[in-house]
VMD Tcl script that draws the C-alpha trace (Angstrom):
set ca {
  {-0.13 -2.91 15.79}
  {-2.02 -5.77 18.70}
  {-3.07 -8.77 16.99}
  {-6.54 -8.25 17.34}
  {-6.60 -4.84 15.23}
  {-4.46 -6.67 12.33}
  {-7.48 -9.14 12.16}
  {-10.07 -5.75 12.04}
  {-7.71 -4.23 9.52}
  {-7.48 -6.45 7.61}
  {-10.19 -6.15 4.67}
  {-8.63 -2.39 4.66}
  {-5.56 -3.99 3.76}
  {-6.64 -6.15 1.24}
  {-9.12 -4.09 -0.46}
  {-7.33 -1.27 -0.33}
  {-9.74 1.25 1.70}
  {-8.57 4.52 3.38}
  {-10.25 7.49 3.81}
  {-11.51 10.75 2.17}
  {-11.95 14.31 3.78}
  {-15.30 15.34 2.24}
  {-15.01 18.66 3.33}
  {-11.71 19.62 1.85}
  {-11.37 16.42 -0.97}
  {-7.92 14.42 0.86}
  {-7.39 11.16 0.64}
  {-5.54 9.14 2.83}
  {-4.30 5.37 3.41}
  {-3.84 4.48 5.78}
  {-7.29 5.03 7.24}
  {-7.82 8.29 9.29}
  {-10.05 8.82 11.95}
  {-10.12 12.86 11.73}
  {-8.80 15.64 8.50}
  {-5.71 17.03 10.43}
  {-6.42 19.69 7.65}
  {-10.18 20.71 8.47}
  {-9.29 19.26 11.29}
  {-13.22 18.49 13.63}
  {-14.98 20.67 10.85}
  {-13.92 17.38 8.43}
  {-16.53 15.08 7.69}
  {-14.01 11.71 7.21}
  {-15.44 9.24 5.14}
  {-14.27 5.31 4.01}
  {-13.03 5.56 0.50}
  {-11.91 2.96 -1.29}
  {-8.82 3.78 -3.96}
  {-8.92 2.46 -7.57}
  {-5.47 1.51 -7.62}
  {-4.15 3.31 -10.26}
  {-0.56 5.60 -9.59}
  {2.82 6.23 -10.13}
  {5.97 5.70 -8.44}
  {7.53 8.63 -6.77}
  {10.89 7.20 -5.76}
  {12.03 3.59 -5.26}
  {15.09 1.62 -3.70}
  {16.16 -1.96 -4.34}
  {16.37 -4.25 -1.13}
  {18.85 -6.35 -2.05}
  {18.63 -8.51 1.21}
  {15.57 -8.91 2.94}
  {14.42 -11.36 6.26}
  {13.20 -14.84 5.11}
  {9.85 -14.47 6.20}
  {9.19 -12.02 3.67}
  {8.05 -13.84 0.08}
  {10.58 -12.08 -1.87}
  {13.35 -13.02 -3.86}
  {15.50 -10.34 -3.57}
  {16.58 -8.30 -5.33}
  {13.13 -6.59 -5.47}
  {11.13 -3.14 -5.31}
  {10.20 -1.31 -3.03}
  {8.54 1.78 -3.65}
  {6.23 5.20 -2.95}
  {3.71 5.09 -4.50}
  {1.41 7.67 -4.80}
  {-2.76 7.10 -5.53}
  {-4.12 8.77 -8.46}
  {-6.56 9.82 -5.62}
  {-3.63 11.39 -4.05}
  {-2.72 9.02 -0.92}
  {0.95 8.01 -1.08}
  {1.41 4.68 0.32}
  {5.18 1.89 0.75}
  {4.76 -1.20 -1.12}
  {6.95 -3.52 -2.85}
  {6.59 -3.23 -7.21}
  {6.99 -6.06 -8.54}
  {8.66 -5.53 -11.47}
  {12.80 -6.17 -12.00}
  {15.12 -3.71 -10.45}
  {15.92 -2.63 -14.06}
  {12.32 -1.56 -15.11}
  {11.42 0.45 -12.29}
  {11.93 4.46 -12.47}
  {10.21 7.45 -10.62}
  {6.92 8.11 -12.89}
  {6.38 4.60 -13.97}
  {2.32 4.05 -13.80}
  {1.53 0.63 -11.75}
  {-1.70 -0.74 -10.44}
  {-2.03 -2.85 -7.21}
  {-2.48 -6.71 -7.17}
  {-3.19 -8.54 -4.04}
  {-0.25 -11.03 -3.65}
  {1.61 -13.16 -0.85}
  {3.76 -10.87 1.24}
  {4.85 -13.06 4.56}
  {4.60 -15.88 5.95}
  {5.13 -16.72 9.57}
  {7.44 -19.95 9.60}
  {6.72 -22.91 6.81}
  {3.09 -23.73 9.01}
  {2.16 -20.48 10.22}
  {-0.18 -17.98 8.99}
  {0.25 -16.54 5.77}
  {-0.44 -12.90 5.04}
  {-1.85 -11.14 1.95}
  {-2.02 -7.62 0.26}
  {-1.16 -5.05 -1.73}
  {1.56 -4.81 -4.16}
  {1.95 -2.83 -7.66}
  {2.70 -4.62 -11.03}
  {3.76 -1.92 -14.16}
  {0.52 -0.91 -15.64}
  {-0.07 -1.78 -19.31}
}
mol new
graphics top color blue
foreach p $ca { graphics top sphere $p radius 0.5 }
foreach p [lrange $ca 0 end-1] q [lrange $ca 1 end] { graphics top cylinder $p $q radius 0.2 }
display resetview
């Protein structure tokens, strides 16, 4: 991703904004400019996801780059949002707590830093729903 596109897309990443095709009702994250189902007939609008979903599958990362704000091991999952879109994100829980079908909700957290005095990147992670 180019640097300028990275900064332009920050509102979508930070606010979990995707798109919805109002023609067929499908939701997409990251945002799409057209619907793969409806093609040119589809009407795409921005959509703010509620951030609730469930773990479809997950893995445990035991060795990570120093750039990431993680202590290993940590859980990386595919989360299916209630609206139907799937996304990959960290789930903030112990590997023993994670399970397929577990309900989760989105939170805004630190993701990575470019060195000790570099840019800090924030984004969406998930936590177990209470």
